[in-house]
N, C-alpha and C positions, 0 to 999 in steps of 0.2 A: 888774257887775266887775273891778274888774282884779285879776290872781291872779299872783304871786312866786312863785319859788325862792331859797331863801335858804337859808347854809348856818350853821354855830352860830358866835355875836355880830355876825352881821353883821345893818346896821340896814336901816330902811325908811326914808323921813323926806318928814311929811304936813306943807303947807303950812309955816311958818317955823321953826316951833318943836315938832313932836312927832316925838317917834323912837320905834321899833317894834323892839326888837331881839330875837331868836332868843337864849334862853339856854341850854337843854337841851333834848335830846328824847331821850324814853322810847317804851318798847312802848304806842302805844295815847295818845300826848300829850306837848303840846311847852309847852314854860316859857318864856313871852313877856315881857319885859321893855318897859314903856313910861315914856317920858319925856314930860310933859305941864307946859302952865303948869295952878297947883293951879284956876284959873278955869274950867277944861273938865272937868266930867264923867266918869270911866271910870267904866261899869260893863258886867258883867257880861251876854251876850242873856237866860241862863236869870234873871235877877236881875230887869231892865228886867221881863220877862213877867208874872213873878208881884208885884211891884209894882203893875201894869197890874189883875192879873186881883182882888187885894185890897181894891182901891178900890171906896165903897160906889157902889154905881147909883142916879142919881138917881130920887127917887121921883115916880111923875104924880098931881096930883092928881082 
């Protein structure tokens, strides 16, 4: 994992067309903006885990 320090309004570029920008910091939280092509899915990790937990498990006969 690459770990970077950024100040407010600074960006990180990933690949050719994905940008991550620090918009706001506060106690216990950071607001992050993401610019990416529409075909790139962006999902918060906790929602990604919830969706995999809710998928029905295959039935064994």
